[in-house]
N, C-alpha and C positions, 0 to 999 in steps of 0.2 A: 499956440496950440489947437484952437478951431483950424489955422489956416494949416498944420502937419495932418489935423483929422480928414479934412478936406483932399487935400493929395494923397493920401493911404489912400480914402474911398477909391478916388480919383484910379490911381496905379491895381487897384484891384478889379474896379470894374474893366480898366483895360485886360486885364489877362484874362476875367471871367470870358470878356466879347473872343477872344483869340482865343481860348481853350474851345469856346465854341464853334469857331470858326475851326477852327482844327479837326471838332468830330463832325462839324458837314463835312468837311472835304474826306474826312476817313468814310463817310455814309457813301459818299458819291463814286467814290471808288471801290466798293461794296458790291454798288450799279453796276459801274464799269467790271469788274470780274464776274458777275452775273449773266451779261451780256456775251460776255466770251464764251463761257460754259455751252451757250444756247450756240452761239457760232461754231463754236469745234464738235457739237453735238450734229450740227448740220452736216458738217461737212463729212463725219460719219456716215453718217445714212447717203448723202451724193456719194463717195467710194464704193457703199454698198450697192447700191443701184447700177454704180457704171460697169463693178466687177460682173454685177448678174449680165446684164444685156450685155458685156462683150466676154462673158463665158471666164472668168478669169479667176483662179481663186488664187488665197492670201499666200506668200513662201513660207516659208520656213521660218526666217525672218519676221514675217512681218506679223506685227503683234495685233494689228484691230482697236480700233478707238475706243472703244469700251471693254477692250480685254482688263488686262492683269492693271489691277490700282484705277483704271477706269476714272472721268470724268465725275468730282461729286457732287452728289443727290441733293446734299443739303441747302438750304436755302438761307443765301448771310442776310440776316436781322436789319434791316434799311432805319429800322425804324422807331431804333433804341432811342430816349426822351436825350436832348442835349445836355441836362442834367445830371447824367449817370455816366459812371466809368464804361470806352470802348475799350476797354485791355481784352477780352473776350472777343470781341468782334476782329478787333487785330489781330489776336491768336488764329483764329478761324479762317481770315482771310492769305497770310501768312502761310498756312499751311493749305488752301486749296489752291492758292499759286504756284504753288509748288508741285501739285497735282498737275497741273494743268501744264505749266511746263515741261513734265514729264510724258504727257499724253500726247501735246502737240511734236516733240521730240520725237515719237514714234509714230505718230500720223505723216511726219514729213517720209521717212522709212518707207511709208507706206503707200504711200502718192508716189516718191520716187520707183517705187517697184512696179507700182499700176505703170507710170509711162512707159517706164522700159517694155511692159508686156502689149501696151495697144499700142508702138510703134511697129511691134514684130504682128499685130494681128489688124494692120489699117482694111483688109480686104473683108478680113469677116466682118470687123464694123460697118464697112458699108453695106453690107447686106442681110443687119440685121436690123429687125424693126425697130425703130426708136422713136417716133413721132405721130402725136394724133393725127389720124387720117384725114378731118373732116372737124372743122367748125361745130359748134356746136353743144348741147346739153348731153350729159348718158345721162339715160334714163332707163337703164338697165344693165347694171353690173353683170359679172360673172360669177357664176356659182350657179346655186339653188334659187329657186323662185318660183312663183306662185304666176303657173300660166296664164296670160289674160284673154286664153281660147279656151280653158278646159278648165281654170281655176284649181287644176292640182300641182303638186308641187314638180317644176321639172328640172332639169339641168338646161341652165344658159350655156353656152357654148361658147359665148363672145362677148362685145359690148353694144349695146345700142347709143346712137347718138344721135339726136335729133335736132333737125336742123331744115329748113324750109329748101321743097322741091326743085331741082337744079341746081344745087349747090355745090360747088367742084370739090372732088376726092380724092387724093393724090397717093401715090404710093409712100409706104412709110420704111421702104429701104430699094437699096438693088436690087434690082432679078429679072429672071424673065418671066413674061406672062404662059401660063400653060394653060391654063379655062378662060373661053368668056364664051356664054352663052346663059340658060335658064335652066335652071332645076327645081323643079317643082315649088316648094313652100318658098326658097329663098328667093324666086323671083331670077332679076336678072344679076348676075353672078358674076364676079373676075378673080380670078386665084395667080398668085401670083409666089415662082418658086425663085425663094433668094441661096438656096444650095445652105452647106454646113446642117442641116436637117432641117430648119427652118422653112416656114409657106406663110402666107395669107391671105385670109378669104375678103376678100367685099361683097355682100349683098343687098338686095332690095334696090338696086340700080334703075334707074331711070334710064339715062345712056351710056354705052360701055365706048370709051374713046380708044381703046387699044385693041389690039389683034392678039391672036393666040402665037407664042414664039417669040414676039416682040420684048424686047432687052429695053427698062425702066430703070431711071435711076429715081433715089431715093426725095422726095418732095415734087416728082413730074403728076401729072393728071392724069386720071385713069379711068375717070367716070363722073357722071353726076348724081345726087342724091337721089332717089324715087320713094317709090312706093309699093313697087309690084312684090308679086308672092305674096305670101300667105302672110301679114301685114294690117297691123289698127293703126297707120298713119307715116307718112315721110318724115322717115331716117337710116341710116345704116347700120347692121350688123358687119361688126367687123371681129375679125377671129384671127388668130397667131396661134399655130400650130407646130410643134415642137417634134418630129418626128411622126409626124401623123396624129400626135393627142394634141386636142384643144389646151392653152395653157391661159392665166391672167392675161389681158391685154394692156391692163395699165401699169403692170409691172416692167411692160417694154415703149415707154413713152415718156420721155424728157421735159416734152416742152410745155 
């Protein structure tokens, strides 16, 4: 009899261990689903940023990653004790996997649509600002700020990127240099026309390495960072202009 009880206890213990292992695997899968949701959301953000830079709208059949249905925002509970039934978690996992699969299928259509249109806009893309023109720390963003000179609220039409004097500055896109010289408070300035209504301005330069009328490629050195004009320290003032109006340069930086 004792032998039978011992065997029964061992069987029950083995089954309990097996159940706990299965529940650990369920919790692990829940974590992986959570990771997939985050990756899909990042893909959607990347797609939207590329569309902005390339000026490509979604087509009629293009759904948008976070459109109808979307990725579930609810997090899966991975901290359920191993002695508690995981039925609700399994049901929610099945539900979210189904939604993720649907969103992934729609995103595949979006990317295929984007690739076709990117091919047609190759020249436009080469001429669209898309890289940071100089390494360094962004010390002043685009938008309204407190002026370092007057203390009053003023509009800042670009990005200020600080680094050591002499740091190389490159063109953020292919284009034609339309101005080199000095502009009052901006100090030494280079302006590049990229076509398609887009231009970039680089100010407070130390050395200007290009001349008016010169054609430059994305990534080509055009100047060195300086402290000329009305400036509180060595930095590049970088502007992106669309049809003559300054826009937020951060939206045109992919790297």
